[in-house]
LUMPABA-842133 format. One record per residue (C-alpha): z, x, y; residue number from 1. Coordinates in pm, 1 decimal. Example, Ala and Ser with C-alpha at 12.3 -4.5 7.8 and 13.67 -1.06 7.14 Angstrom:
# LUMPABA-842133
R         z         x         y    k
R     780.0    1230.0    -450.0    1
R     714.0    1367.0    -106.0    2
This chain:
# LUMPABA-842133
R         z         x         y    k
R       0.0       0.0       0.0    1
R     -75.0     127.6     349.9    2
R     230.8     273.4     523.5    3
R     217.2      15.0     804.7    4
R     216.6    -263.7     544.3    5
R     512.3    -104.5     364.5    6
R     706.7     -85.1     690.7    7
R     638.2    -447.8     776.6    8
R     735.6    -566.5     428.6    9
R    1058.7    -365.8     431.7   10
R    1144.6    -506.9     772.8   11
R    1075.6    -862.0     653.0   12
R    1298.5    -810.5     349.0   13
R    1575.4    -665.2     562.9   14
R    1573.1    -978.6     780.7   15
R    1584.1   -1206.2     475.5   16
R    1880.8   -1014.7     334.8   17
R    2080.8   -1033.5     661.7   18
R    2336.1   -1314.6     665.0   19
R    2425.4   -1516.1     975.5   20
R    2773.9   -1356.8     968.9   21
R    2625.3   -1006.2     949.0   22
R    2388.0   -1081.7    1233.4   23
R    2662.6   -1204.2    1464.0   24
R    2909.0    -932.2    1362.5   25
R    2662.0    -649.3    1416.9   26
R    2481.3    -801.7    1714.6   27
R    2568.4    -519.9    1957.9   28
R    2390.4    -262.6    1745.9   29
R    2188.1    -494.0    1527.7   30
R    1994.8    -670.4    1800.9   31
R    1884.6    -338.5    1944.5   32
R    1777.3    -209.2    1605.8   33
R    1596.0    -531.2    1519.9   34
R    1419.8    -529.2    1856.1   35
R    1303.5    -171.1    1804.8   36
R    1192.1    -243.7    1451.0   37
R    1008.3    -556.1    1565.0   38
R     834.2    -358.5    1837.4   39
R     739.2     -90.4    1586.0   40
R     619.3    -342.0    1330.0   41
R     419.6    -527.5    1593.4   42
R     281.8    -201.2    1723.5   43
R     176.7     -99.7    1374.7   44
R       4.3    -431.7    1317.7   45
R    -178.3    -392.4    1646.6   46
R    -260.0     -37.3    1551.3   47
R    -414.2    -146.1    1223.6   48
R    -621.1    -416.7    1393.8   49
R    -731.1    -191.6    1680.0   50
R    -812.1      93.8    1446.5   51
R   -1020.9    -122.6    1218.8   52
R   -1195.8    -278.2    1517.7   53
R   -1283.2      66.6    1651.6   54
R   -1367.4     221.2    1315.7   55
R   -1075.9     465.3    1300.6   56
R    -789.8     408.9    1057.9   57
R    -636.1     729.3     915.0   58
R    -506.8     644.3     567.9   59
R    -227.9     898.7     522.0   60
R     -12.5     901.5     211.6   61
R     294.8     694.4     302.1   62
R     524.3     971.9     174.6   63
R     327.7    1251.8     342.7   64
R     204.2    1172.8     696.4   65
R      26.5    1510.4     702.5   66
R    -181.9    1449.4     391.1   67
R    -534.1    1592.0     442.2   68
R    -802.6    1342.7     542.9   69
R   -1178.8    1351.9     576.5   70
R   -1306.6    1281.7     930.4   71
R   -1491.6     952.4     988.1   72
R   -1821.3    1127.5    1070.4   73
R   -1984.7    1460.8     976.5   74
R   -1793.7    1756.6    1122.9   75
R   -1886.4    2116.1    1200.0   76
R   -1524.2    2224.9    1244.6   77
R   -1223.7    2209.9    1010.7   78
R    -965.1    2389.1    1222.5   79
R    -898.6    2504.2    1579.1   80
R    -746.3    2812.3    1740.9   81
R    -686.2    2744.0    2109.8   82
R    -607.9    3039.4    2339.1   83
R    -458.0    2917.3    2667.1   84
R    -407.8    3174.4    2942.9   85
R    -116.1    3020.9    3133.6   86
R    -154.9    3047.1    3510.3   87
R    -533.1    3020.5    3531.6   88
R    -742.0    3340.9    3506.9   89
R    -983.9    3418.5    3788.2   90
R   -1334.7    3343.6    3665.5   91
R   -1465.4    3555.1    3954.9   92
R   -1307.6    3868.5    3807.8   93
R   -1394.2    3796.8    3444.9   94
R   -1705.9    3594.4    3358.9   95
R   -1866.5    3437.2    3667.0   96
R   -2055.1    3720.3    3838.3   97
R   -2126.8    3650.1    4206.6   98
R   -2290.8    3944.5    4390.0   99
R   -2334.7    3730.4    4704.5  100
R   -1957.4    3697.0    4727.0  101
R   -1925.5    4075.0    4743.5  102
R   -2137.8    4076.4    5058.4  103
R   -1909.5    3814.9    5217.4  104
R   -1587.5    4005.9    5151.3  105
R   -1356.6    3995.3    5455.9  106
R   -1559.2    3739.8    5650.7  107
R   -1411.6    3411.5    5770.1  108
R   -1435.9    3127.1    5522.4  109
R   -1683.9    2856.3    5629.7  110
R   -1511.2    2536.4    5739.6  111
R   -1729.2    2340.1    5497.9  112
R   -1536.0    2506.3    5213.3  113
R   -1206.8    2373.0    5350.2  114
R   -1280.7    2024.4    5483.0  115
R   -1145.5    1744.6    5266.0  116
R    -999.8    1989.2    5010.6  117
R    -639.7    2033.0    4897.7  118
R    -492.4    2376.1    4829.8  119
R    -165.2    2507.8    4698.4  120
R    -133.5    2807.6    4933.3  121
R    -414.1    2810.2    5190.0  122
R    -352.1    2722.3    5554.0  123
R    -554.0    2795.5    5863.8  124
R    -879.4    2985.8    5820.8  125
R    -873.5    3229.2    5528.0  126
R   -1117.8    3512.7    5468.9  127
R   -1354.3    3549.4    5175.4  128
R   -1258.4    3780.9    4892.3  129
R   -1529.6    3960.8    4697.2  130
R   -1514.7    4034.6    4322.9  131
R   -1262.4    4308.8    4257.9  132
R   -1425.9    4452.1    3944.0  133
R   -1770.2    4555.7    3826.9  134
R   -1980.5    4340.2    3595.4  135
R   -2247.9    4426.4    3341.8  136
R   -2474.4    4223.8    3115.5  137
R   -2409.0    4247.1    2742.8  138
R   -2568.8    4156.4    2412.9  139
R   -2899.7    3989.2    2348.0  140
R   -2778.6    3690.5    2551.4  141
R   -2736.1    3908.5    2861.0  142
R   -2403.4    3744.4    2947.6  143
R   -2220.2    3893.2    3244.7  144
R   -1871.4    4022.6    3163.4  145
R   -1642.9    4227.3    3385.7  146
R   -1518.4    4576.4    3309.0  147
R   -1175.4    4425.4    3236.4  148
R   -1296.4    4285.7    2902.0  149
R   -1481.0    4573.3    2729.4  150
R   -1399.9    4463.3    2372.8  151
R   -1481.0    4097.4    2423.2  152
R   -1805.6    4205.0    2590.8  153
R   -1922.4    4323.0    2248.2  154
R   -1877.6    3967.7    2112.9  155
R   -2072.3    3775.0    2379.2  156
R   -2347.1    3678.2    2137.8  157
R   -2087.1    3474.1    1950.0  158
R   -1956.6    3301.4    2262.9  159
R   -2061.5    2977.1    2429.7  160
R   -1965.2    2983.7    2798.0  161
R   -1896.8    2668.0    2999.3  162
R   -1918.4    2775.5    3365.0  163
R   -1865.5    2441.8    3543.5  164
R   -1549.6    2297.6    3388.7  165
R   -1373.9    2061.9    3630.2  166
R   -1024.9    1914.4    3647.5  167
R    -852.2    1655.1    3865.1  168
R    -539.7    1866.9    3920.0  169
R    -471.7    2173.1    4137.2  170
R    -105.1    2247.3    4055.3  171
R      -9.7    2430.9    3737.7  172
R     211.7    2178.0    3558.5  173
R      -9.2    1868.8    3593.4  174
R    -321.4    2079.3    3534.7  175
R    -181.0    2220.6    3211.0  176
R     -95.0    1869.5    3095.9  177
R    -447.0    1760.1    3187.9  178
R    -599.6    2035.1    2973.4  179
R    -383.2    1973.0    2670.6  180
R    -312.5    1599.3    2676.9  181
R    -593.7    1456.3    2889.4  182
R    -346.1    1315.0    3144.7  183
R    -140.7    1467.6    3426.5  184
R     183.7    1268.8    3368.1  185
R     406.9    1364.4    3077.2  186
R     413.5    1148.6    2766.5  187
R      62.7    1168.5    2622.4  188
R     -11.7    1337.0    2289.3  189
R    -152.5    1688.8    2291.7  190
R    -493.1    1773.3    2148.5  191
R    -329.2    1931.1    1846.0  192
R    -132.2    1613.0    1780.7  193
R    -445.8    1397.6    1796.4  194
R    -623.0    1634.4    1556.7  195
R    -342.6    1646.4    1298.9  196
R    -299.4    1267.8    1329.4  197
R    -665.8    1225.8    1242.6  198
R    -708.2    1501.6     984.9  199
R    -364.0    1590.9     851.2  200
R    -308.2    1941.3     718.6  201
R    -457.8    2137.2     432.2  202
R    -123.6    2301.6     347.7  203
R     168.0    2077.7     252.7  204
R     415.5    2365.1     293.0  205
R     337.7    2439.3     658.4  206
R     311.4    2221.6     970.4  207
R     -37.1    2100.9    1059.8  208
R       6.2    2207.8    1424.2  209
R     172.1    2540.4    1509.1  210
R     240.1    2686.7    1854.8  211
R     280.9    3058.6    1933.5  212
R     402.7    3192.7    2269.9  213
R     370.8    3528.1    2445.8  214
R     419.4    3664.1    2794.8  215
R     793.4    3608.2    2809.6  216
R     802.5    3251.7    2942.5  217
R     727.7    2893.3    2848.4  218
R     445.6    2717.3    3034.0  219
R     558.0    2517.4    3339.9  220
R     602.2    2185.6    3162.7  221
R     722.5    2341.9    2839.0  222
R     703.6    2159.4    2511.5  223
R     531.5    1855.9    2661.0  224
R     210.5    2057.0    2614.6  225
R     241.0    2033.3    2237.8  226
R     431.7    1706.8    2210.8  227
R     314.5    1406.6    2011.7  228
R     365.6    1158.8    2296.5  229
R     329.6     804.3    2167.3  230
R     196.9     920.6    1829.2  231
R     449.3     953.1    1544.7  232
R     662.5    1262.8    1602.3  233
R     550.9    1427.7    1277.4  234
R     229.8    1522.4    1460.4  235
R     392.6    1727.1    1736.6  236
R     343.4    2103.6    1744.5  237
R     600.2    2328.0    1579.4  238
R     687.1    2635.0    1785.4  239
R     704.8    2949.5    1573.7  240
R     790.2    3309.8    1655.9  241
R     619.0    3635.1    1569.3  242
R     953.7    3819.9    1574.4  243
R    1255.5    3742.3    1355.7  244
R    1268.7    3413.3    1166.8  245
R     939.3    3225.7    1222.3  246
R    1137.4    2909.5    1302.7  247
R    1495.5    2908.9    1431.1  248
R    1748.3    2817.6    1159.9  249
R    1481.6    2816.8     888.4  250
R    1704.8    3033.7     667.9  251
R    2004.5    2887.4     485.5  252
R    2342.8    2957.8     644.6  253
R    2544.7    3237.7     488.7  254
R    2707.1    3117.7     168.5  255
R    2465.1    2826.8     115.4  256
R    2227.1    2868.1    -178.6  257
R    1882.3    2714.2    -206.1  258
R    2012.5    2484.8    -479.9  259
R    2293.2    2363.0    -254.2  260
R    2040.2    2306.6      25.0  261
R    1836.4    2096.4    -218.3  262
R    2142.2    1883.7    -299.8  263
R    2212.4    1826.2      70.3  264
R    1852.4    1719.6     132.8  265
R    1860.3    1484.9    -165.7  266
R    2170.8    1317.7     -23.0  267
R    2008.0    1290.6     321.6  268
R    1692.2    1150.0     164.5  269
R    1895.5     878.9      -9.4  270
R    2060.6     781.2     320.4  271
R    1726.3     778.0     500.7  272
R    1566.7     568.1     228.1  273
R    1848.4     317.2     270.0  274
R    1785.0     314.6     645.7  275
R    1413.2     267.5     586.7  276
R    1475.5     -28.7     358.8  277
R    1714.1    -184.2     609.7  278
R    1510.5    -140.8     929.1  279
R    1155.4     -50.2     824.7  280
R    1119.8     210.6    1099.3  281
R     825.3     445.2    1018.6  282
R    1001.5     724.1    1209.2  283
R    1241.7     733.8     914.4  284
R     947.2     835.1     694.9  285
R     878.5    1111.1     947.0  286
R    1239.9    1227.0     927.2  287
R    1230.8    1244.4     546.7  288
R     896.8    1427.0     551.8  289
R    1022.1    1677.6     811.1  290
R    1334.4    1762.1     612.2  291
R    1120.8    1821.4     304.5  292
R     873.3    2027.2     507.3  293
R    1157.3    2241.7     641.9  294
R    1277.3    2305.4     287.4  295
R     932.9    2416.5     172.5  296
R     883.5    2622.3     489.6  297
R    1184.9    2836.2     398.6  298
R     958.0    3004.4     145.7  299
R     609.2    2944.3     288.0  300
R     660.0    3028.2     658.3  301
R     809.5    3377.4     624.2  302
R     533.9    3470.7     379.3  303
R     250.7    3330.4     593.2  304
R     384.2    3505.8     902.8  305
R     463.9    3842.2     745.4  306
R     226.8    4080.1     923.9  307
R     340.6    4372.2     711.0  308
R     111.4    4235.6     439.5  309
R    -192.0    4326.0     652.5  310
R    -371.0    4657.9     617.6  311
R    -314.4    4938.4     866.4  312
R    -677.8    4901.2     973.5  313
R    -636.1    4530.3    1050.6  314
R    -317.2    4592.1    1247.6  315
R    -495.8    4860.8    1447.3  316
R    -795.0    4636.1    1515.3  317
R    -569.2    4370.5    1668.1  318
R    -321.4    4610.9    1822.9  319
R     -51.7    4422.3    1630.8  320
R     290.7    4562.0    1547.2  321
R     501.5    4379.9    1286.7  322
R     844.5    4289.4    1414.4  323
R     739.9    4258.5    1778.0  324
R     654.7    3955.0    1986.1  325
R     311.6    3990.7    2145.8  326
R     -19.1    3818.7    2206.1  327
R    -180.8    4063.5    1962.0  328
R      61.6    3961.8    1687.3  329
R      -1.8    3595.6    1765.8  330
R    -380.0    3636.5    1733.8  331
R    -337.2    3791.1    1390.5  332
R     -87.8    3520.6    1295.8  333
R    -339.5    3258.0    1406.3  334
R    -593.9    3395.5    1163.4  335
R    -336.4    3403.6     882.9  336
R    -223.5    3047.2     955.8  337
R    -569.3    2889.4     962.2  338
R    -645.7    3085.0     646.6  339
R    -343.6    2910.6     492.0  340
R    -475.1    2567.8     591.5  341
R    -295.4    2500.9     920.2  342
R    -518.5    2261.3    1113.1  343
R    -446.7    2353.0    1477.1  344
R    -297.8    2677.7    1610.5  345
R    -217.6    2691.5    1981.3  346
R    -150.5    3021.0    2161.2  347
R       3.5    3017.5    2509.5  348
R       6.9    3347.8    2698.5  349
R     207.3    3346.7    3022.7  350
R     125.2    3559.0    3326.7  351
R    -228.0    3479.4    3450.7  352
R    -134.6    3358.3    3799.9  353
R    -313.0    3575.0    4059.9  354
R    -174.5    3476.1    4399.8  355
R    -125.2    3839.0    4499.2  356
R     227.7    3787.5    4633.2  357
R     376.2    4045.3    4392.7  358
R     258.7    4312.5    4149.5  359
R     252.7    4095.0    3838.9  360
R      41.2    3832.5    4019.0  361
R    -195.7    4074.2    4187.3  362
R    -564.2    4118.1    4117.4  363
R    -509.7    4495.4    4133.9  364
R    -231.4    4518.4    3874.9  365
R    -135.5    4187.8    3713.1  366
R    -483.8    4081.0    3606.4  367
R    -580.3    4418.0    3451.4  368
R    -247.7    4422.8    3266.2  369
R    -310.4    4080.4    3114.3  370
R    -666.7    4170.8    3020.3  371
R    -546.5    4488.0    2852.1  372
R    -296.3    4285.2    2648.2  373
R    -548.9    4023.4    2535.9  374
R    -899.3    4172.6    2530.3  375
R    -865.0    4374.6    2210.1  376
R    -684.1    4110.3    1999.3  377
R    -922.3    3831.0    2100.8  378
R   -1223.6    4043.2    2007.0  379
R   -1053.2    4137.3    1679.2  380
R    -977.3    3771.3    1602.1  381
R   -1340.9    3670.7    1647.2  382
R   -1466.8    3964.7    1439.0  383
R   -1207.6    3901.2    1167.4  384
R   -1290.7    3531.8    1135.1  385
R   -1660.5    3612.7    1124.3  386
R   -1618.9    3884.2     862.6  387
R   -1419.6    3644.2     642.0  388
R   -1680.6    3368.4     676.2  389
R   -1434.6    3144.1     862.3  390
R   -1587.8    3140.6    1210.6  391
R   -1859.1    2901.3    1096.0  392
R   -1606.8    2617.5    1050.9  393
R   -1331.9    2731.8    1288.6  394
R   -1344.6    2653.6    1660.8  395
R   -1193.6    2916.0    1891.6  396
R   -1132.3    2804.7    2250.6  397
R   -1034.0    3021.4    2550.9  398
R    -940.6    2905.1    2901.0  399
R    -680.9    2830.3    3167.3  400
R    -586.2    2515.7    3355.7  401
R    -820.6    2561.4    3654.4  402
R   -1012.5    2833.5    3834.6  403
R    -968.8    3047.1    4147.0  404
R   -1106.0    3022.9    4499.7  405
R   -1364.6    3265.2    4644.9  406
R   -1142.3    3301.3    4954.5  407
R    -814.0    3486.0    4960.5  408
R    -478.9    3317.8    4995.5  409
R    -344.7    3251.6    5342.1  410
R      -0.3    3099.9    5296.6  411
R     115.5    3129.0    5656.2  412
R    -213.0    3066.4    5834.0  413
R    -385.4    3373.6    5976.8  414
R     -66.7    3583.0    5993.9  415
R      11.1    3617.1    5621.3  416
R    -293.6    3691.5    5411.1  417
R    -240.8    3773.5    5043.1  418
R    -475.7    3976.9    4831.7  419
R    -501.7    3701.1    4574.7  420
R    -683.4    3375.2    4500.9  421
R    -564.5    3017.0    4527.9  422
R    -606.4    2735.3    4276.1  423
R    -955.2    2588.3    4244.2  424
R   -1013.6    2280.2    4026.4  425
R   -1383.6    2228.1    4109.9  426
R   -1549.1    2474.8    3869.6  427
R   -1403.5    2728.4    3629.3  428
R   -1503.7    2908.2    3312.0  429
R   -1399.7    2835.4    2956.7  430
R   -1561.3    2954.0    2637.8  431
R   -1586.1    2840.2    2279.3  432
R   -1690.6    3020.2    1963.8  433
R   -1748.3    2913.5    1607.8  434
R   -1848.7    2599.0    1426.3  435
R   -2107.2    2377.2    1586.6  436
R   -2148.5    2548.8    1925.3  437
R   -2446.1    2760.0    2030.8  438
R   -2365.7    3131.0    2011.9  439
R   -2477.1    3355.4    2295.7  440
R   -2524.8    3055.7    2522.8  441
R   -2417.3    2971.9    2877.6  442
R   -2402.4    2615.3    3004.4  443
R   -2375.7    2533.7    3373.5  444
R   -2396.7    2740.9    3687.7  445
R   -2174.0    2757.2    3993.6  446
R   -2287.2    2801.6    4353.1  447
R   -2351.6    3142.8    4509.2  448
R   -1980.7    3217.5    4552.8  449
R   -1844.5    3051.3    4237.9  450
R   -1667.6    2769.0    4420.8  451
R   -1832.6    2448.1    4304.5  452
R   -2084.0    2345.0    4039.5  453
R   -2450.9    2399.1    4124.6  454
R   -2548.1    2214.3    3806.3  455
R   -2379.7    1929.6    3619.2  456
R   -2001.7    1959.9    3587.7  457
R   -1819.1    1949.3    3257.0  458
R   -1506.6    1748.7    3324.7  459
R   -1210.0    1814.8    3097.8  460
R   -1270.6    1468.5    2951.0  461
R   -1617.4    1588.2    2844.8  462
R   -1464.3    1903.0    2700.1  463
R   -1218.0    1693.8    2497.3  464
R   -1491.7    1457.1    2381.4  465
R   -1695.2    1755.5    2262.9  466
R   -1401.9    1907.1    2073.5  467
R   -1334.7    1579.1    1895.0  468
R   -1704.1    1540.7    1812.9  469
R   -1708.0    1884.8    1650.0  470
R   -1408.2    1779.8    1438.8  471
R   -1583.1    1462.7    1324.9  472
R   -1447.5    1200.2    1567.2  473
R   -1604.2     965.9    1816.7  474
R   -1377.4    1004.5    2120.5  475
R   -1422.7     636.0    2211.6  476
R   -1305.4     522.2    1868.3  477
R   -1016.4     763.9    1826.3  478
R    -751.2     531.9    1970.5  479
R    -384.2     448.4    1932.9  480
R    -229.3     132.5    2082.5  481
R      45.4     192.8    2335.9  482
R     166.2     -17.0    2629.6  483
R     -94.9    -280.0    2561.7  484
R    -391.7     -41.7    2571.6  485
R    -597.2     143.6    2313.1  486
R    -504.0     490.8    2434.4  487
R    -729.5     788.1    2373.2  488
R    -743.2    1157.4    2456.5  489
R   -1037.2    1112.2    2692.9  490
R    -876.8     822.3    2883.8  491
R   -1061.6     521.7    3020.5  492
R   -1298.6     695.3    3261.5  493
R   -1655.9     788.8    3174.1  494
R   -1687.1    1094.5    2951.3  495
R   -1955.2    1241.9    2730.4  496
R   -2012.0    1488.2    2450.7  497
R   -2183.6    1797.0    2593.4  498
R   -2476.5    1782.2    2353.4  499
R   -2647.9    2076.8    2522.3  500
R   -2402.1    2329.0    2374.6  501
R   -2416.1    2197.7    2016.1  502
R   -2616.2    2351.2    1734.3  503
């Protein structure tokens, strides 16, 4: 029986078994529980109807919400590795070569660039800022890449650049939410949650959606970027570490054997089953499944994340060092995890803000430091996946939350100019590699100074629609009912699959 049907039947039975005396005696707690269960049951019924109406109804095993599923339409991609550079890298120093901007360096910014626009840190009349690093063309595709990315430059014929990505947000937190959940307010499911909801996981001993952090800090809005939102909580991302225990408290406490842990979980499972029978809340199924997953992860996670099993050559290629926490280690872990069947691996690397107000945020020091930390491991990840025959059905994504302006910052009007760039949501660069996208291809072109799109923009909604298409989903049919609406990753506004970049 479908898990929604089971939940509704259990709830119905629980109501039939509740006496009038019990109802009145337990009304303070009981009414609240019954209301929540009714809402959940009603929501599940609506979900089933809406899903069937829209042609999307993931039939997970009722006892395993992460059971692997086939997508509803042919897919080019089975898994995703998403590399998010937190803080928004400057496209003008990395991939969007603008020689005209070099000639404008130091000149006053035209008023037409400022009128009607909102900025985080520009006041008065700023001056233009030319590219700070040299560019060269690489590969048969002739893609322009800056000197800061010498290793990735060797992989350009495997990359598909999107030069005119656009977002609605110009501040970090809302923009990061927009990239990863499709909406600026908190509370929507992340891309990884949508994907694992639709496809499950290919490894029952590991989470379907794993998050790895580097750079020393969480993103601005923290765990909301990998939360499940209104989807069942089993589909949220699980944050793991590349140093120490992969997951906090994954090991048994001192003096507790694995057999004793099993007995504790069996007792908890019995209590949760009783709760499920009484209230019919599907989140109870999630709780049982998560406890069992945690038990299996005690063996599977440390093994999957043990970099000492890799060869010295592989460690050198990535620049990885077992026992340390780094972006290089996380790239190698990402390859190991997708190899083990994890569906979605999300890497967040903090430190890409380039306002120029201090050394770590400067174009002269901060940006080269971040490129040095990430260039080699990203190139190694792409080469490794390709060598293992995995790139053809793995999608690798790289990007930030928005782009950077061609004029320098000017926080205090004309009296305080910073040698950095402000936030620019109009056009920025992202790239994809792997299954279903054209290798060695560039889509879109910005204007002469890299400020706005000279050709058609790719809104983040279009980017999301394209990702889902590659995974075998129609973005208009991938819905979940919440607050009276069939919610979806791409929202209600017009969006399209970018067919031009597909093979």
